[in-house]
C-alpha positions as CSV (number, residue, x, y, z in Angstrom):
1,X,16.3,13.1,-1.4
2,X,18.5,15.5,0.4
3,X,20.9,14.9,3.2
4,X,18.3,16.0,5.7
5,X,16.0,13.1,4.8
6,X,17.9,9.8,5.1
7,X,15.8,6.9,3.8
8,X,15.8,5.2,7.2
9,X,14.3,8.4,8.8
10,X,11.5,8.5,6.3
11,X,10.9,4.8,6.7
12,X,10.6,5.3,10.4
13,X,8.2,8.3,9.9
14,X,6.0,6.3,7.4
15,X,5.8,3.5,9.9
16,X,4.7,5.9,12.7
17,X,2.0,7.3,10.4
18,X,0.8,3.7,9.6
19,X,0.8,3.1,13.4
20,X,-1.6,6.1,13.8
21,X,-4.0,4.4,11.3
22,X,-3.7,1.0,13.1
23,X,-4.6,2.7,16.4
24,X,-7.6,4.3,14.9
25,X,-8.6,0.9,13.5
26,X,-8.3,-0.6,17.0
27,X,-10.8,1.9,18.5
28,X,-14.2,0.4,19.1
29,X,-16.8,0.9,16.4
30,X,-19.1,3.2,18.5
31,X,-16.2,5.6,19.2
32,X,-15.0,5.5,15.6
33,X,-18.5,6.5,14.4
34,X,-18.3,9.6,16.7
35,X,-15.0,10.8,15.2
36,X,-15.9,13.7,13.0
37,X,-15.2,13.6,9.3
38,X,-12.5,16.1,8.8
39,X,-9.4,16.5,6.7
40,X,-6.1,16.4,8.7
41,X,-2.6,17.4,7.9
42,X,0.4,16.1,9.9
43,X,3.5,18.2,9.2
44,X,6.9,16.8,10.3
45,X,9.3,19.6,10.2
46,X,12.6,17.8,10.6
47,X,12.0,15.4,7.6
48,X,10.2,18.1,5.6
49,X,7.2,15.9,5.0
50,X,3.4,16.3,5.2
51,X,0.8,13.6,5.5
52,X,-2.7,14.6,4.4
53,X,-5.8,12.4,4.9
54,X,-9.5,12.5,5.6
55,X,-10.9,11.0,8.7
56,X,-14.0,9.0,7.6
57,X,-15.6,6.4,9.8
58,X,-12.7,6.8,12.3
59,X,-10.1,5.8,9.7
60,X,-7.6,7.6,7.5
61,X,-8.9,7.7,3.9
62,X,-6.7,8.8,1.0
63,X,-3.6,9.2,3.0
64,X,-1.0,10.9,0.9
65,X,2.6,12.0,1.5
66,X,3.9,15.4,0.3
67,X,6.9,17.6,0.6
68,X,6.4,20.5,3.0
69,X,4.2,23.1,1.4
70,X,2.7,20.9,-1.3
71,X,-0.2,19.2,0.6
72,X,-3.8,20.5,0.2
73,X,-5.3,22.6,2.9
74,X,-6.9,20.7,5.8
75,X,-9.4,21.3,8.6
76,X,-6.8,20.6,11.2
77,X,-3.0,20.9,10.9
78,X,-0.7,19.2,13.4
79,X,3.0,20.3,13.3
80,X,5.8,18.6,15.1
81,X,9.1,16.8,14.6
82,X,9.2,13.1,13.8
83,X,10.7,12.5,17.3
84,X,7.7,14.2,18.9
85,X,5.4,11.9,16.9
86,X,7.4,8.9,18.1
87,X,7.2,10.1,21.7
88,X,3.5,10.6,21.5
89,X,3.0,7.1,20.0
90,X,5.3,5.5,22.7
91,X,3.4,7.3,25.5
92,X,6.5,9.3,26.5
93,X,4.7,12.5,25.8
94,X,1.0,13.3,26.3
95,X,-0.8,15.3,23.6
96,X,-2.1,18.0,26.0
97,X,1.3,18.5,27.5
98,X,2.9,18.6,24.0
99,X,0.4,21.1,22.8
100,X,0.5,23.3,25.9
101,X,4.3,23.5,25.8
102,X,4.5,24.2,22.1
103,X,6.1,20.9,21.2
104,X,3.1,20.2,19.0
105,X,1.4,23.0,17.2
106,X,-2.3,22.8,16.2
107,X,-4.0,25.0,13.6
108,X,-7.7,24.6,13.3
109,X,-10.9,26.6,13.8
110,X,-12.3,26.6,17.3
111,X,-15.2,24.5,16.1
112,X,-12.9,21.8,14.7
113,X,-10.9,21.8,17.9
114,X,-14.0,21.3,19.9
115,X,-15.0,18.4,17.7
116,X,-11.6,16.7,17.8
117,X,-10.7,17.4,21.5
118,X,-12.0,14.2,23.0
119,X,-10.0,12.1,20.5
120,X,-6.6,13.9,20.9
């Protein structure tokens, strides 16, 4: 692990990713069924980590951590810093605002974006 990736930062990031999954699990079953099955990639630029998973049944399946550039391709890619992820989870930053101002970058086909828009 390099100096850019102190263990406490990675632990904090991993906990934030686990919190995303817990929040998905807390969504009512009817809503979870409507979440499209897609592969997603969360790229955290400051800690040089990527988290790849499939959304199935409204939950993350096969969540794996990679160094930047090593993860498989995904239907939707979300790129941000770990601080932005924490701000989103804490409610300090709204997703639409973060996306519109470039603090979160999203790469996906227009069709995938339309499918996911109501859940972002």
